[in-house]
N, C-alpha and C positions, 0 to 999 in steps of 0.2 A: 412552532414546529421546529425551527432551527435549534431552539433551546433543548427540546426533547432529543433531537439527533445528537447534540453535543453531550448530553447526559449519557445516552446510550453508548457512545463511542468511548467515553471516559470509563465506563464500567468494564468494557471489553478490552481495554488497552493492555497489551502484553508487556511484561517486565523485560528489561534488556537481558539478552543472553550474555553470560560471562561477567555479570556484575560482581561476582566473587573475585574476579581478577583485577578489580579497579585499583587496589593498592599496588599491585605489580606495575601497572601502567603508570601510576604516579611516580614510582621509583625509577622509571625509565627502561623497564624490561621490554625488549623488542619481540613482537609477535608477527608471524606470517601465516596467513590462512588459518588463524585461530590456534596455531601451535607456537609455543614458546621457543625462540631461537636460542641455541646453546652457544657457548664461546667458540666451539669448533665450526658451527654453521656461519658465524659472523666473519670468520677469517677468510 
């Protein structure tokens, strides 16, 4: 029964929101509340 529950959960797992921004995160771009911070906002 646990195996079937795990299979069901795996099928319905949602992809991460914002995965298209992963490259920016790796480069060190700062985000706040899902919005990219500009140079002006950082100062």
